[in-house]
N, C-alpha and C positions, 0 to 999 in steps of 0.2 A: 444551462446546458451549452451556451455559446462559448463560454470561456474555457475551451479545451485546447490542448496542445498535443502534438505527437508524443505518445508515451503517457499522457495524462488524461484521465477521464474527469467528468464533472466532480466538483468537490461537494462535501456535505457540510452544511452550516449547523453548528450546535449552539446551545444556550450557554455553554461554559467551555473552558479549556478542556481538551481531550488528553487524559492521562494514560489511558490503556485502550487496547482494541484487540479483537479476536474474530477470526472467521470460524464458522461452524464446520465440522468435518466434511459435510456434504456440499459445502460452498454456497448453500442457499441463503444463509443468514450471516449477518455481520453485526457485532456488538461493540459499542463504545462506552467507556467509563469516563465520567465528567467530574470537574471540580465542584459542581453543585450537588454531588452525591447521586445523581441519576445515571441510569443505564439506558441507552438507546439501542434498539434492535431494528435492523433494516432487512428488507427483502432484496437480495442482490440482483434479481432479474430486473427490477424496476428502480432500485435504490430509493424506495419509499420507506419511511419509518412505520413499522408495524406494531411496535411496543415501546412504551416509555415507562421504565421501572423506577419508581421512587424508592430508592434503596438505602444507601448509607447517608449518614448525616452530612458528610462532606468528603471530597476527594476519593473517587473510586480508583484505587491503585492497581488492582489486578483483575484480570478476566481470563477465564478458560472454559472451553466447551468440553463435555464428555464425548468420547468417541462412540460409546455404546448406548447412550440414552439422551433424552432431550435436556439433561441437566446442564446448567451454566453456573459456575462458581465465581463469586466476586469477593473482593477484599477492599477495605478502606481505612481511612485515617481514624475512623471511630473504633478501631480495634476488633471489628467483627469480620467473620467470614460468612457469606450467605450463599445458600443453594437455591436456585430458581428452576422452575420449569420454563424453558425458553420458548415453548410453543404457546403456553397459556399465560405466561407472565406471573404465575403464582409463586409465592415464596414457600419453598419446602422447609427450610430450616435457617435459623440464625444461630451461628456458632460463636462462642465466646471463649476461645482457648488461648487468647493472647492478652497481654496487659498494655500493649502499645499499638500504634498503627501497623496494619498488616500490608506489607509492601508488595507481595507477590503471591500468586496461587498458580497451581498447575495440576492438570489431570494426568494420571498415568495412561500410557497407550492402551492398556486393557480396559480402562474405565473403572476398575475395581478399587482404586485408591486415588486420593488427591492430596496435595501438600500445600501448606501455607507457611510463609516466611515473614517474620516480623522485625520491627525495630527493637523489640525486647530481646533479640538474639536467639530466639527459638525457631525451630522448624518443626511443625506438627505434621505427622502423617496420619491421614484419616481413612477409615473404612467407608467407601462411598455408599454402600448399601445400608449399613447399620448407622452411619453418620456418627461414629465414635472415634476418638483418638486411639490409634494403635501404638504409635511411638512418639515420644517427645525428644527431639534431638537438641542437646544442650552444649554442643561443641564450640559454638561461636561466642567469643567474648564481646562482640559488638554487633551492631545492627546487620541483619541479613537483607541484602538488597535484591537478590534475584535467585530463582531456582529453575531447574530444567530437568526433565526426565530423559534418560537414555531411550533410544528407539524401542528397545525390548522391555523397558520399564524396570529392569533389575537394579539400576542405579539412579540416584538423584544427585545432581551437581548443584552446589550453592556458592554464592559469592558474598563476602562480608566486608564491612568497613575496616576489619583488622588487616586487610591486604591479602587475604588468602581465598583460593578456590578449594572447596572440599567436595569429595565424592562419597556418598553413603550407599550402603546396601539397603534397598527398600523393604526387604523381608525381615531384616533384623534391626535396622536403624543404626548400624555400626559404621564407623568411619573406615573407608577403604583407601582413599588417597587424599593428599592435600598438596598444594603448591602455592607459593607466593607469587602474586601477579603484580603487586604494586605497593604503594605506601599506605600506611595506616591513615584512616580518615577519608580515603577516596572511595567513590562508588564504582562498582563494576557490574556489568550485565553480560549474560552469556546464553549460549544455545548449543545443542548437539547437532552434529551432521546426521542425515537420515541413516547412514550406514553405521553410526555409532563409533566411528574411528577418530573423529575430531570433535573438539569443542572450540567455539569461537567466543572471544570475550572483547568487550570494549569498556573503557574506563574514563575517569574524570579528566585525564590529560588529553583525551582525543585519540589515544593509542588503541589499536586493535591487535589481537594475538590469536593465532591458531595453535592449539595444543593437541598432542597425542593423547587421546582419551584414556588409554590403558596405562599410561605412565605419568600423565600430567606434566610432561616435558614440553616446553614451548618449541614449536616448529618454525613459525614465521611471526615476526613482530613488525608492525608498520604504523606510521602516523596516518590515521584515517581522517581525522577532523581537527579543526582549529580550536574546538571547545569540547565540552563533556559529551561523550557518547551515552545516550539515554536508552537505547534499545538496539539489539542486534540478533539476527537469526539466520539460519540456513533456509533456502527454499526446499520444499518437500522433495524435489527431484535431485537435490544435492549440488546443482550446477552453480548456484549463486549464494552470496551472502549479502544481506541488506543491513545497513546501519543508519540510525537516525541520530541527530545531534542538536544540542543547543545552538549550534552555528546556523540553524534553519535548513540545513541540507539533508537530503536522503541520498545515500550513496550505495551503489551496487558493485560488488566485487566478485571476481572469479572464485568459485568455492574451493578450489585446490591451490591455485597459484597466488591468490589474494591480490591480483592486479585489478586496477580500477576499470570498471566496465562503463558506468554511467553515473551522472550526477543530476539529481532532480532539485530544482530550486523554486518551487511554487509557494512555499510557506513564508509568511512574514514575521514569524516568531519561532522560538525554539521547537524542534520536533521532540515529542515525548514518547512516542511509541511507533513501532513498525510491525507489520504482519504480512505474511504471504498467504494467499488462498491455497487450498489443498492441491489444486491442479497446477500450481506455480505460475498461473497466468496473470495474477493480479498482486500488486503490493498496495497495502493501505498504510497511510501515515497519519498520525494524530499530532496535534500541535497546540501550543498555548495560544495560537491565533484563532482558536475556536472553530477550526475546520478539520475535516478528514479529507485527505486527498488520495485519489485512486490512480494508480499507475499501471498501464497495460504492458505486459511482457510479450515480446515476439519470440519467434522460434530460435533466433540466433543470439539475441541479446536484449537490450532494452531500448525503447524509443527515447532518443536524446531530444532535448529541447531544440526546436528548429532555430537555426541561425538566420537572422535577417531582420530587416527593419519592420517588424510587425507591430500593430497596435495590440490592445488587449483582447481582440476578438477575431483571430484568424479563422478563415473558412477553409475547411479541409475535406478531401474526398479520397478514398482508396480506389485504385484501378480494379476492374473486375477480377483479375487474377491475383490480387493482393500484393503484387510485386512493387507497386509504386504508390506514393502518396503525393497529392498535389495540394498546395496551400497558397491562398491569396488573402489579402487583407486590405486595410485602408491605405496601405502603402501602394507603390506602383509596381512592385515585383511579384510575379507569380512563379513559384518554384516547385519543381517536381523532385521528390526524394526517393532513393532506394529504401523500401520499407524495412529491409533487414538491417542495413548498415547505417541508415540515416544520412548517407552521403548525398549532397546536392547534385542533381543531374541537369535537367532542362531548367532554364531560367527565361521567363517571358516578361518583357516590360512594355507597358502601355501607358503613356503619360496621361494623367488626369482621369484614369479609370479606377474607381474604387470598388473592389469586389465585395459583394454581399452574399453570393451563392455560387457554388461550383459543382460540376458533376461530370462523370465519365460516361461515354457511350458503352453499351453492353459488350462490344467487341474490344474496347479499350483503345480504339484508334483516334477518337475525338474527345475533346473536352469542351464543355459549354460553360460560360460564365455569365452571371447577371450582376448588374451593379448600378453605379451612379449614371444619371443622364437618360436612363430608359433603354439603353442598348443591351441586347443579348448577343454575345460573341461566340464564335465557333472556331476552335483551334485544332491543328494537327498535334496529337499527343506525342508524336515521335520527333517532330522537327521544330515545333513551337511556332509554325507559320499560321498567321491569321487567315482562315479560310472564308469566313463570312461574318458580316455584322447584320443582325436582324433588328430592324427598326420598326416601331409601331407603338410602343409604350410612350406615354407623355410624362412619366415620372419615374423615380428610381425603381429598378427591378429588385424584388426581395428574394424570390426563389426560382430556381431553374431545375428541370429534371428531364432526362431522356426516357422515352418509352422502352420497355423491355426488348422490343424488336429493333430499336435503334433508329427507326424511321422518323420519329417525331420528337420534338422538344416542347415542353410546356413551361410557361413562365407566368409568374404573378407579379403585380406591380402596385406601388402606392397610388397609381391612377385608378385603382379599383377594378381592373380587368385581369382576366386570365387569358393568355393567348396560346394557341397551338400552332407550331411551325413545322413545316416539312424540313427535316434536317439537311437534305441535299440541296434543295432549291432556295430555302429560306423564305418561302411564301406561306 
């Protein structure tokens, strides 16, 4: 929990590389699909694992939640599609409609249908209640890498290694539109905008494209990553596009103009999947580095990584009104940021003082810090002036906190004591 950065929440460590991930529609659960064939389900209020589903023989490629039921659908390299009760962890069905690895699954917005796409070139449309195949789409001459339902569920878009994106009518299984996105043999991943007017795609070359969904004509094309794009989707509010890549980065783009908003660089290996929470407040990214990283979204944009000479454990605190973020670490610079833009404002330097804890007063006018040497310091949050140094501990201070009324400061130390200080007098 200590290794957090502005914009990044604590990461989840998995037993295998993360190939797929999905938030539940209510945002309370989060599922990851792993290379060892297992599915982890987390409670998003505590980020603790509540279920470990021993599912596919290896490589869980696709995950999708139903909007209308507790069902979770998964797909894997073993060629099966599996339906789960996400609340109990019970397997509802094991479906064998493909002859090769199933690379993607998706639930329709109504929850009455789900789709599976395979390396065998087939896209199967399933009745979610009867759990039977209603249509087998055979229009792809090569592996199908990704599928996505339109917001109203009337269309299903697919991408194939033959270099084309196709759009199908989900009630008939018939081809409606197709367009060439790239070269034969390349991978392409895609997603619909919430209003259904655009489709975003990313491919092996690192290129991203925005398409007019009704005509499949490209609107904007840009170089998004230095290596393969492995996952791309719109935020549910339509404001953003997130993309993940083998180049280890997660990038956020303006949903209409396609301009770069933020770059997240926490992963140490290729990013394999990205997903937005339903309220657009969180991004999750899975990686070959066996972690899932969680990124917090603010009201204007995205928290960018803090610039500065920080070690791996920066200490951070928000001001009571949420307008500012203060950060200090084992370096000597304490920096205050605008929480919306990420711009550096106040910078405080104190030679030889290594911060281990930091807190705002309830009115936001003061900042207290604890750290090396046993000192507790009190600063003016607006000017950066040191107002008081509280001395009494005989070893490093680990935690500091203001009382809700702002009159008192509590501190705990490696000397084994907890001290209560009067914030004004320092006694």
